[in-house]
C-alpha positions in Angstrom: -65.7 8.2 -99.5 -62.2 9.0 -100.9 -59.3 10.8 -99.3 -60.6 9.9 -95.9 -58.6 9.1 -92.8 -60.3 7.5 -89.8 -58.8 7.2 -86.4 -60.2 6.3 -82.9 -62.4 8.7 -80.9 -61.8 9.6 -77.3 -58.3 10.6 -76.0 -55.8 11.4 -78.8 -52.3 10.0 -78.6 -49.0 10.8 -80.3 -48.9 7.6 -82.3 -52.1 8.1 -84.4 -51.6 11.9 -84.5 -48.0 11.5 -85.9 -49.1 8.7 -88.3 -51.7 11.1 -89.8 -49.1 13.9 -90.0 -46.9 11.6 -92.1 -49.8 10.8 -94.4 -50.7 14.5 -94.9 -47.1 15.3 -95.6 -46.6 12.5 -98.1 -49.7 13.5 -100.2 -49.7 17.3 -100.2 -51.8 17.3 -103.4 -54.7 15.7 -101.5 -57.2 17.3 -99.1 -58.1 14.6 -96.6 -61.0 14.5 -94.3 -60.0 13.3 -90.8 -62.7 11.6 -88.8 -62.3 10.4 -85.2 -64.8 7.5 -84.9 -65.2 3.8 -85.4 -64.7 2.6 -88.9 -67.5 0.9 -90.8 -66.9 -2.7 -92.2 -67.0 -1.4 -95.8 -64.4 1.3 -94.9 -62.0 -1.4 -93.6 -62.4 -3.1 -97.0 -61.9 0.1 -99.0 -58.2 0.6 -100.1 -58.9 4.3 -100.6 -59.8 4.9 -96.9 -56.9 5.1 -94.3 -57.8 3.5 -91.0 -55.2 4.4 -88.4 -54.8 3.0 -84.9 -58.2 1.4 -84.8 -60.1 -1.4 -86.5 -58.2 -4.4 -85.3 -56.4 -5.1 -88.6 -53.0 -4.5 -90.1 -53.3 -4.7 -93.9 -51.3 -2.1 -95.8 -52.9 -3.0 -99.1 -56.2 -1.9 -97.6 -54.6 0.9 -95.7 -55.5 -0.6 -92.3 -52.9 0.4 -89.7 -53.9 -0.9 -86.3 -51.4 -2.6 -84.0 -53.4 -3.3 -80.9 -54.2 -6.9 -81.9 -50.5 -7.9 -82.1 -47.9 -6.8 -79.6 -45.1 -7.5 -82.2 -46.4 -4.8 -84.5 -45.0 -1.3 -84.3 -47.1 1.7 -83.2 -49.3 3.1 -85.9 -46.8 5.7 -87.0 -44.2 3.0 -87.5 -46.7 1.0 -89.6 -47.6 4.0 -91.7 -43.9 5.0 -92.0 -43.1 1.5 -93.2 -45.9 1.7 -95.8 -44.7 5.1 -97.0 -41.1 3.7 -97.1 -39.8 6.4 -94.8 -39.2 4.5 -91.6 -35.6 3.8 -92.5 -34.9 7.5 -92.4 -35.6 7.5 -88.7 -33.5 4.4 -87.8 -30.8 6.6 -86.0 -33.3 9.0 -84.4 -33.7 7.9 -80.8 -37.2 9.4 -80.2 -38.7 7.2 -83.0 -38.0 4.0 -81.1 -38.7 5.6 -77.7 -42.2 6.8 -78.9 -42.9 3.4 -80.4 -41.9 1.5 -77.2 -43.8 4.0 -75.0 -47.0 3.5 -77.0 -46.8 -0.3 -77.2 -45.4 -1.2 -73.8 -46.1 1.8 -71.5 -44.0 4.2 -69.6 -42.4 1.8 -67.1 -41.1 -0.5 -69.8 -39.8 2.5 -71.8 -38.1 3.8 -68.7 -36.4 0.5 -68.1 -35.0 0.5 -71.6 -33.6 3.9 -70.9 -32.0 2.7 -67.7 -34.4 4.9 -65.6 -36.9 4.1 -62.9 -39.6 6.4 -64.4 -39.9 9.1 -67.1 -42.5 11.5 -65.9 -40.0 14.3 -66.0 -39.9 13.9 -69.8 -43.6 14.5 -70.2 -44.4 17.4 -72.6 -47.3 19.8 -71.7 -47.1 21.1 -75.2 -47.8 17.7 -76.7 -50.8 17.3 -74.4 -52.1 20.7 -75.4 -51.7 20.2 -79.2 -53.3 16.8 -79.0 -56.3 18.4 -77.2 -56.7 20.6 -80.3 -56.6 17.6 -82.5 -59.2 15.9 -80.3 -61.5 19.0 -80.6 -61.3 19.3 -84.3 -58.6 17.8 -86.6 -59.5 20.3 -89.3 -58.3 23.3 -87.2 -54.8 21.8 -87.0 -54.7 20.2 -90.5 -52.1 22.6 -92.0 -49.9 22.5 -88.9 -50.0 18.7 -88.9 -49.0 18.6 -92.6 -46.2 21.0 -91.9 -45.0 19.1 -88.9 -44.9 15.8 -90.8 -43.1 17.5 -93.7 -40.5 19.1 -91.5 -39.9 16.0 -89.5 -39.3 13.9 -92.6 -37.0 16.6 -94.1 -35.1 16.8 -90.9 -34.6 13.0 -90.9 -33.4 13.1 -94.5 -30.9 15.9 -93.6 -29.7 14.0 -90.6 -29.1 10.9 -92.7 -27.0 13.0 -95.1 -25.0 14.5 -92.3 -24.4 11.0 -90.8 -23.0 9.9 -94.2 -20.8 13.0 -94.2 -19.3 12.2 -90.8 -18.8 8.6 -91.9 -16.6 9.9 -94.7 -14.5 11.9 -92.4 -10.9 11.1 -91.3 -10.4 9.4 -88.0 -7.1 9.2 -86.1 -6.2 7.4 -82.8 -4.5 9.4 -80.1 -3.5 7.7 -76.8 -5.8 4.8 -77.8 -8.8 7.1 -78.3 -10.5 7.8 -81.6 -10.6 11.4 -82.8 -13.1 12.3 -85.5 -11.9 15.1 -87.8 -14.6 17.1 -89.6 -13.6 19.8 -92.0 -16.9 21.6 -91.4 -18.4 24.1 -89.0 -21.7 22.2 -89.1 -21.9 19.8 -86.1 -25.3 18.4 -87.1 -25.3 14.6 -87.3 -22.0 14.4 -85.4 -23.4 12.9 -82.2 -25.8 10.6 -84.1 -22.9 9.2 -86.1 -20.7 8.8 -83.1 -23.4 6.9 -81.2 -23.6 4.4 -84.0 -19.9 3.8 -84.3 -18.7 0.3 -83.5 -16.0 1.9 -81.4 -17.3 5.4 -80.5 -15.0 8.4 -80.9 -13.9 10.3 -77.8 -13.3 13.6 -79.4 -14.3 15.6 -82.5 -12.1 18.2 -84.0 -13.9 20.5 -86.4 -14.0 24.0 -87.6 -15.4 26.6 -85.2 -18.9 27.8 -86.2 -18.5 31.1 -84.5 -14.9 32.0 -85.1 -11.8 31.5 -87.3 -10.3 28.5 -85.5 -10.9 24.9 -84.5 -13.4 23.5 -82.0 -12.2 20.6 -79.8 -15.2 18.8 -78.5 -15.4 16.0 -76.0 -18.2 13.4 -76.5 -20.5 12.3 -73.6 -18.6 14.1 -70.8 -15.9 11.5 -70.9 -13.7 11.9 -67.8 -10.6 10.9 -69.7 -10.7 14.1 -71.7 -10.4 17.6 -70.1 -9.9 20.6 -72.4 -9.9 23.0 -69.5 -6.3 22.0 -69.2 -5.6 24.1 -72.3 -6.9 27.3 -70.8 -3.5 29.1 -70.8 -2.2 27.8 -74.0 -1.3 30.6 -76.4 -3.3 29.0 -79.3 -6.4 28.7 -77.2 -9.1 31.4 -77.4 -11.5 29.7 -75.0 -11.5 26.6 -72.9 -14.7 25.8 -71.0 -14.2 25.2 -67.2 -16.2 22.0 -67.6 -13.6 20.6 -69.9 -15.9 19.5 -72.7 -15.0 22.1 -75.3 -12.1 24.4 -76.3 -11.6 26.7 -79.3 -8.4 27.9 -81.0 -7.8 31.5 -82.0 -6.9 30.7 -85.6 -7.2 27.6 -87.8 -3.7 26.4 -87.0 -2.3 23.4 -88.9 -4.2 20.2 -88.3 -1.3 18.5 -86.7 -0.9 21.3 -84.2 -4.6 21.1 -83.4 -4.3 17.4 -82.9 -1.4 18.1 -80.5 -3.8 20.2 -78.5 -6.3 17.3 -78.4 -3.6 15.1 -77.1 -2.8 17.6 -74.3 -6.4 17.4 -73.2 -6.4 13.7 -72.8 -5.9 12.6 -69.2 -6.0 9.4 -67.2 -6.0 5.8 -68.5 -8.0 4.5 -71.4 -11.3 3.0 -70.3 -14.7 2.1 -71.8 -15.8 5.3 -73.4 -19.1 4.3 -74.9 
């Protein structure tokens, strides 16, 4: 049978569900049949049949994407993403690695990597509910799965473009701290780029997305930056009491805006990663 995807029966999990979403999104011209059962030997040998998260084999040429036989292999969505040549898009997206580690090593290992004792608070009832619909009948959620895969891939592509934009932006150093200057009112990708910097920025200065001035933004609640100190400055429209953000009334000259950033820096330089 052609245009067939086989995955395991029983409880559905994010890894095979998302792997199938990626397949559906990557081949919108096809209409796949999704079956939750054990694969037949001849299906494992048929390169036209996708066998995902079951079968005991990893062989992209035969479209076999199981990882349970080898702990070094990524979760099924990672293996499928590699085959579709889209995994690199997700390199800077934290949940990609988190979901992979969660599936392969379990919640306690994943929690340890995050520096937490446990991660039950992060459990999603919506994910459970949607997976239950997939368990009942994959056909009833086919179009939503295809849309989800498509939108996630597009969001990853957009994020990568935004990261490239932030990498092209000017950086200055004030009181030993890096200030990222973005001549844009679109903050998307800003945090992801900052998290990947060899020496992370402490502040971003960018255009205000809701007004005519600048936004001064403190990364990661660093205690060496406090923009609440600017509250009474005549150029400041708003300064949050928490100190993490401030906005100017107008788009004053860049050097004047950087002076405000400097006024918000307090204390001694320390590890700000």
